[in-house]
N, C-alpha and C positions, 0 to 999 in steps of 0.2 A: 146592088153592091155599092154603086156610086153614092146613092142617097144615104145609105147606112154609114159609109165612110165619112161623108160630109158632116153627118150628125155627130159622129164620134169626135171629130176634130173641132167641133163648135162651128162648123161651116167655114173654117179657115184653110187657106193654103198654108202649107208648112215649108219654111225656108231653113236652109243651113248655110251659115257663113263659115266656111272651112269644110273640107270634104275628106278628112282623114278617116282612120279606122273607126273612131268612136262615132263620128257623124254617120258613117256607113252602117254601123251596127244598129244605131237608133232608127235610122230610116228604114232599114230592112225589117226590123221588128215591127214597126208601125204598119208597113205595107203588107207583110205576111199575115198579120193579125187582122187585116181589113179595117184598120183605124183610119187610114187615108189611102186614096188611090195614088199610084206611082206618078201619074201625070200632074197631080196636085202638089208635088214636091219639087222645089227649086233649090239647087245647091250652087254655091260659088266657090271658086278657088283660083289662084293666080295662073295655074297651068292645067293642062288636060290630064296630067299624070294620075291624080286621084278622081277627077270628074268622070273618067271612063267607067269607073265602077258604078257610079250613080246612073250613067247613061245605060249601062247593061241592065239595070233594074227598071228602066223605062221612065226615069225621072228627067225633069228639065234641068239644064245646067247653064251657067254663065260665068264669065270672068269678072263680073261687076258685083261687088258687095251691095252697092246702092240699089241695083235692080232687085235683089232679094227683098230689101226693105220696102221698096215700092210695090212689089207684087204679093208679099206675104205678110199676114198680121201676127202669125206665130213663128218666131224666129229663134233657132238654136245657134248660139255662137260656139263653134267647136274648133277654133284656131289654137295654135300653141299659146300657152299662157303669156309668154313675153311679147307676142305679137298682138294680143287682144286689145291692150289700151289704144294703140294706134288705129286699130280697126274701129273701135267704138267712137273715137274722135271723128273718123271719116264718115260714119253713118249717122251720127247723132242728129244732124239737121233733117234727116228723112224720117225720124221717129215721131210718131203721133200717139195720141191717147188710145188709139185702136190697137196698138201693138202690145203683144205679150212677149217678153224677151227672156230667153233662158240661156244661161251660161253653163257650159260643161267643162270649162277650163280649170284644171287643178290649181288650187292655191290662189285664185283671184277672188277676193272677198266681195260681199255684197256692197260694202261701203265704197270700195274702189269702183265697182261697176256704176253705182249711183252717182258718184262724183263726176264720172265721165259722160253721163247720159242726161237728157233733159230732166228737170226737177221732179216731174210727176210720172216718170217712166215706170211701168210695171215690170219688175225684174225678179226672176227666181234663179236660184243657183242649184245645180244638180251635180251629184257625183255618181257617175255610172261605172260600169266595168264591161270588159270586152265580151263576156258571154251574152250580152244583149243581142248579139248577132244571131244567136240560136234561140232567142226568146227565153233565156235562162239567166238573165242578168240580175244583179242586185243594185238598187239605186236608192240614194236618199236625196231629199230636196229641202231647201230652205227658202222662205219668202223674203223679199225686200220690203221696204216700208210701205210701198203703194200696191203691193200684190195682195189681194184678198182671198177669201175662201173660194170664190168662183175660179180664179186663176189656178189656185192650188188643186182644186178638184179636177179641173180640165186637164192639167198637166199629169196628175197622178193617173187619171183614167187612160190617157194616151200611153204613158210609160209602162203601165202594168202589162201592156202588150209585149214588152221586152223582158219581163220578169217581175221581180218583187220591187215595189217602190213605196217608201215610207217618208213622211214628213218629219223632220227633226230640227232642233235648234241649230243655228249655223255653226256653233262651236263643235258640233259632232261631224260636220262635213269632212273636215281634214282627217279625222279619225277613220271615217269610212274609206277615204283614199288610201290610208295606210293598211287598213284591214282587208278591203275588198278590191279596190282598184289595183293596188300593187299586189294584193294577195293572190291574184290570178297567177302571177309569175312565181310566187312562193309555192303555190300548190303544184305548178308545173315542175319546179325543181324537185319537189318531193316525189311526184309521180315518176319523173325520170330516174331518180335514185332507186325507187322501188324496183323499177323494171331492170335497171342495170344490175341490181343484186341478183335478180332471177337469171339474167344473162350470164353472170359470173358462175352461177350454179349449173348452167348448161341449157337453159331455155332459149329458143330462137328469139331474136330481138323484136321482130314485129309482133309476135304472140305475147311476149312479155309486156310490151307497151300497151297493147290492147287490154290485157287483163288488169294492169295497173290502173289505167284510166277508168275501166268499168268498176273496179273496186272502189275508187273515189266516188264515182257517180252513185253506186248502190248504197254506200255508207251515208252519203249526204241525203239521199231519199229517205232512208230509215230515220235519220235524225229529225228531218223536217216533218215527215208524215206521222211519226209516233210522238214527236215533241220531247224526245229524250235528251238528257244532258249527255255530252260525249263520254263522260266518265262512266256513266251507267252502261252504255253500249260496249265500251272497252272492257268493263268488268264481265259483261255477259260473254264476251269472246274468250276470255282467259279461263282456262281450266287449270287446276293445281298441278304443277309439274309439267304442263303442256308446252307446245311449241311457242305459243304467243307470248307467254310471260318471259320466256328466255329471250325472245327478240326485243320485248319492251325493256328488259334490263339493259340491253346494249344501247337502245335509244336513250335511256336515262343517263347512262355513262357518257354518251356523246353530247349531252346537254340539249337534246332536241327542243324541249318545251321552252327552255330559257332563251335559246337562239331564236325560235319563232317569235316569242314575245318581243325580243330586242329588234327583230326585223320590222315588226309592225310599228314599234316605237320610233325607229329610225325613219321609216317612210312617212309617218305622221309628222314628225318634227321637220322633215324636209318640206312637206306641204305647208306647214305653218310658216316656215322660213320664206317660202315663195309668196305667201300671203303678205308678209311684212314688206317684201320688196315691191 
């Protein structure tokens, strides 16, 4: 297992600067898929509050960001976006041509990253989402000027342990944040609303929430496995004069589709606003 994991990660120790939920999700996906051994992962954070979750996975931890750069050649920067610039300035002197640097900070552009790092730093930007923690995430990645096909293939191979990963132009990264990063919360709001509708009609809450979540999961699997457009599946479920078309009519009256589109637009615009800052 150790030899296979080392081969998968390109023989590199994997570091995380920042140990929040997204860093944990990626690390857990990599470890569970056997892409890297837990003891080959080193995470840093200012306090033990988040590091304890990495310790529970068997990972190494530290309070020193520089130690991560000195020990690991593949490093994920997973701090809050407003903290990242100061962190990059701190670690820049320790960065060498051996490092592959990956930012998962929402709204921080490749140009900003490259301005704060050594001139030839190999940098990639990734937009993940929280379901990476159960290896069902969706991620997009974009390369910086000095990251080539080797770095992109290595990163994609690793991140596919956490779900779907595709390379895109950087302009689409913020759209992915609005669609999928923030979309997890949008889907949860819809799932909650579905369940509460069933509760209103007399179903026990726990059962209603389980059924709502499974309905979303099953529907997503059908769309992905059959390659269907959602409109086709929706049409398949609707029988003339049946229950579903009556419910869809109410959703249309409430502006569900327009509201969902506006939510993705608002989240994307916010990500772009953060990029400009």
